[in-house]
C-alpha positions in Angstrom: 137.7 73.5 71.9 137.3 75.3 68.6 133.8 76.8 68.0 132.1 77.0 64.6 132.3 80.1 62.3 129.1 82.1 62.1 127.8 82.6 58.5 124.8 84.2 56.8 122.1 82.0 55.2 121.2 83.7 51.9 119.0 81.1 50.4 117.2 78.0 51.7 115.2 75.6 49.6 112.0 74.5 51.3 112.6 70.9 50.2 115.1 70.6 53.0 112.3 70.8 55.6 111.0 67.4 54.2 114.4 65.7 54.8 114.3 63.3 57.7 117.9 62.5 58.6 119.9 64.9 60.8 123.4 63.2 61.0 124.8 65.6 63.6 122.5 67.3 66.1 123.9 70.5 67.7 122.5 73.9 68.6 125.9 75.4 67.8 126.0 73.8 64.3 122.5 75.0 63.7 123.4 78.5 64.8 126.5 78.5 62.5 124.4 77.4 59.5 121.3 79.4 60.6 119.4 76.2 59.9 119.6 72.5 60.9 121.7 70.3 58.7 119.4 67.6 57.2 119.8 65.1 54.4 117.2 62.8 52.8 116.6 59.4 54.5 117.2 56.9 51.7 117.1 53.1 51.3 120.5 53.4 49.5 123.8 55.2 49.9 123.6 59.0 50.0 126.6 60.2 48.0 127.9 63.7 47.8 131.0 65.6 46.7 132.7 68.6 48.4 134.9 70.9 46.4 136.1 74.5 46.1 136.2 76.2 42.8 137.5 79.5 41.4 135.1 81.8 39.6 136.2 80.2 36.2 135.7 76.6 37.4 139.2 75.6 38.3 139.7 73.6 41.5 143.5 74.0 41.8 146.4 76.2 40.8 149.0 74.8 38.2 151.8 75.4 40.7 149.9 74.0 43.7 147.9 70.9 42.6 146.1 70.3 45.9 142.7 72.1 46.1 143.6 72.9 49.7 145.6 75.9 48.5 142.8 77.6 46.5 141.1 79.1 49.5 144.3 80.0 51.3 145.7 81.9 48.3 142.8 84.3 48.1 144.7 87.3 49.4 141.6 89.5 49.5 139.5 87.3 51.7 139.0 87.7 55.5 140.5 84.9 57.7 137.0 83.7 58.6 136.1 83.2 55.0 139.1 81.0 54.4 138.6 79.0 57.5 134.9 78.5 56.6 135.9 76.7 53.4 137.9 74.3 55.5 135.0 74.0 58.0 132.7 72.8 55.2 135.1 70.1 54.2 135.5 69.0 57.9 131.7 69.1 58.3 131.3 66.9 55.1 133.8 64.4 56.5 132.2 64.5 60.0 128.8 63.4 58.7 130.2 60.7 56.4 130.6 56.9 57.0 133.2 56.8 54.2 135.3 59.1 52.0 136.2 58.3 48.3 139.6 59.3 47.1 141.1 58.7 43.6 144.7 57.8 43.0 145.4 61.2 41.3 144.3 63.0 44.4 146.2 60.6 46.6 149.5 61.2 44.7 149.0 65.0 44.8 148.8 65.1 48.6 151.8 64.6 51.0 152.7 61.0 51.7 151.5 61.3 55.3 148.0 62.3 54.1 145.1 60.8 56.0 141.7 62.5 55.6 141.0 63.3 59.2 138.6 65.7 60.9 140.7 68.4 62.2 137.9 70.6 63.7 137.7 69.5 67.4 134.0 70.5 67.8 132.9 68.6 64.7 135.0 65.6 65.7 133.3 65.6 69.2 129.9 65.7 67.5 130.9 62.8 65.3 132.1 60.6 68.1 129.0 61.4 70.2 127.0 60.1 67.2 128.9 56.8 67.7 130.9 57.2 64.4 134.5 56.2 64.0 137.2 58.9 64.6 138.2 58.6 60.9 135.6 57.6 58.2 136.3 54.5 56.2 138.6 55.4 53.3 137.6 54.1 49.8 140.2 54.3 47.1 138.7 54.1 43.6 141.2 53.1 40.9 141.5 51.5 37.5 144.3 49.2 38.9 146.9 49.1 41.6 149.8 50.3 39.5 149.3 54.0 40.4 149.2 53.4 44.1 152.3 53.9 46.3 151.8 51.5 49.2 154.5 53.2 51.3 152.0 56.0 52.1 151.0 56.3 55.7 147.4 55.7 54.7 148.1 52.1 53.8 150.3 51.4 56.8 148.4 52.7 59.8 145.8 51.1 62.0 144.0 54.4 62.4 141.7 54.0 59.5 139.8 51.3 57.6 140.9 51.3 53.9 139.0 49.7 51.0 140.7 49.8 47.6 138.2 49.2 44.7 139.6 48.3 41.3 137.9 48.4 38.0 140.5 46.0 36.4 141.5 42.5 37.7 143.8 42.4 40.6 147.1 40.9 39.6 149.1 41.3 42.7 149.0 40.6 46.5 149.6 43.5 48.8 151.0 43.0 52.3 148.3 43.3 55.0 145.5 43.6 52.4 142.9 40.9 51.7 141.6 40.5 48.1 137.9 40.1 47.2 135.8 39.8 44.1 132.7 42.0 44.4 130.4 39.4 43.0 131.5 36.9 45.8 130.6 39.3 48.6 127.2 38.7 50.2 125.1 41.6 51.5 126.3 42.5 54.9 129.4 40.3 54.7 132.3 41.8 56.7 135.6 42.4 55.1 139.1 43.1 56.6 140.1 46.6 57.7 142.6 46.6 54.8 140.7 45.3 51.7 141.0 45.3 47.9 137.8 44.7 46.0 137.8 43.9 42.3 134.6 45.4 40.8 133.9 42.4 38.5 130.2 43.3 38.1 129.3 47.0 38.1 129.6 50.1 40.2 125.9 50.0 41.2 126.5 46.7 42.9 129.5 48.2 44.8 127.3 50.9 46.2 124.6 48.4 47.1 127.3 46.4 49.0 128.5 49.6 50.8 125.0 50.2 52.0 124.7 46.7 53.3 127.8 47.2 55.5 126.5 50.4 56.9 128.4 52.9 54.7 125.2 54.9 54.2 126.7 58.4 53.8 129.6 58.6 51.4 131.6 61.7 50.6 133.5 61.9 47.4 136.7 64.0 47.3 138.0 62.8 43.9 137.5 65.2 40.9 137.9 62.3 38.5 135.3 60.0 40.1 133.0 63.0 40.7 132.3 62.9 37.0 132.0 59.1 36.8 129.5 59.2 39.6 127.4 61.8 37.8 127.5 59.7 34.6 126.1 56.8 36.6 123.6 59.0 38.4 125.1 58.0 41.7 125.8 61.4 43.1 123.1 63.0 45.1 124.6 66.4 46.0 127.6 68.7 45.6 128.8 71.1 48.3 130.6 73.6 46.2 132.3 76.7 47.6 133.0 79.5 45.1 136.3 81.3 45.8 136.4 84.8 44.1 139.8 84.2 42.5 140.4 83.9 38.8 142.9 81.3 37.5 142.3 80.7 33.8 144.5 78.5 31.5 144.6 74.7 31.4 144.6 73.4 35.0 142.4 71.0 37.0 138.6 71.2 36.6 135.8 68.9 37.5 135.3 66.4 34.7 138.5 67.4 32.9 139.8 65.0 30.2 136.6 63.0 30.3 133.6 62.6 28.0 131.4 65.7 28.2 127.6 65.5 28.7 125.5 66.8 25.8 122.6 69.3 25.5 120.2 66.3 25.5 121.9 64.3 28.2 123.3 66.2 31.3 122.5 66.6 34.9 121.4 69.9 36.4 121.5 71.0 40.0 119.1 72.8 42.3 120.4 75.0 45.0 119.5 73.8 48.5 121.4 76.4 50.6 123.7 79.4 49.9 125.8 81.0 52.6 128.4 83.7 52.9 130.6 85.2 55.7 132.1 88.1 53.7 132.5 89.2 50.1 135.1 86.9 48.7 133.4 83.4 48.9 130.0 81.8 48.5 129.3 78.4 50.0 126.6 76.4 48.2 124.9 73.1 48.7 123.3 71.7 45.5 121.1 68.7 44.7 121.7 66.8 41.4 118.7 66.4 39.1 119.0 63.6 36.5 116.7 62.9 33.5 
């Protein structure tokens, strides 16, 4: 079974010691991070993003749209540094009850894409914590038009898939059950393949998620990362800095969306900062909203 990569803790915010929830308990994980992994115990969903960024803020190359290539294309980095980037994503998935994906991200990945936990050690910790092998998959979209339902994700029994639309649902999809958000009672079960029309607001959606025990949600969508910060629904970002420069007009967080202003913007506070070499930094940051 794969072990975890050792890293060096450069900075730890004392606020972490006040956090009550330890989603995965493991001496090896604590040794790898040089600190226990703890998150705040909330009476609502804890939502966080996990991304890798170049030094100039790009999250993908123009010729390789998937962010999975950014770390691997750092030709100066040591193998452990590249693998540690992937380990952070797997750790984020391993602690989560659900993962948010947008349709842009879905269409960039191969058709057989399913966001699994490929690290055997972390997967074992997850199953020992009585969590499903694959977190619930939440697809956020404006409508169903940009979704290719031939993808494996929609035709496998391996994962629960919830599609959440901001515009009315005007079609019936085989094997999926349609719901209106306003009709769902707190704690009401839905089918393993569901489509929810968000006919109230996104806050109600997250209240419903919490009521069905989706209490830790990972966001992997660059587009919806910005929307979640606009609505003050994002608690943290796990951001790895890859010491590569890309430049030009390629994908960034919040690209082609309304910018925040000097009077209205979130800040972050660093919770932890790690490194394993001299070509990456691995950060965990808490969002602060006015």
